[in-house]
Steps between C-alpha positions, in 0.01 A plus 500: 500500500158628400195406301264753347214438259254698295128430501385250241448607140148545370373321190516837322866553597592152379310548174667835434846355570442203270370721218786751530782250530390212278711280730427141600461414869428167664154498657659445839677839480179674397336342807794625709444853367133480594608441860825699510557758226874511548706460815845509649604177667806447721609858440804599705552876483587563135752216497292200406165335464238445233268754337205320342359732237141619508280605211643854503865393472480205261478692173783739586736224619433270205550785251824600674644147487393446138670827399812413703553161334363602159537218243623259770168523690284187499140605427372207709627673817285705737681673786310468828756559777810714559772393739560807712839667465680278249335549159387139462136412446266204455281426201238255386594327176174394336455224245229448239368192682407712805795399718759737641831511681638752746830638377784656700589802287861580583546855372864457390419213264286450191146360524599182312734414791255558785405206720167341586439504875148354513203400286246596766432838660359325807813287541724801445321705770488208742873437470580871528294531818631175651857627451411846634587685181824321419553448131480125481599493139 
């Protein structure tokens, strides 16, 4: 099992990503990107683990998922992490009042059926690390 991380994103990289994507991110994820601009956590060969997207991957991945689900896509979703090897991914679901949820995006189902796994990025990461990469949801 490995961990690899990119250097933190610059203010310019974050600004460019936000302008190009027009996506909504919780401040805590933008802070994460400033420290770690994408990483692979609990990666085991190519068989499992988590790929947290950096500023260079976010636009491509979000466009891909929006095109894949077409009219079923929920515009409040922002993909931020791919689950290595199985096609599933994680998204932030943002609300007008500034809150968000972390959604388990099961690729064989429609977005309206996806489940909430946390309402805090910090809690999500803490639980993931405590359980050594096991999907607790």
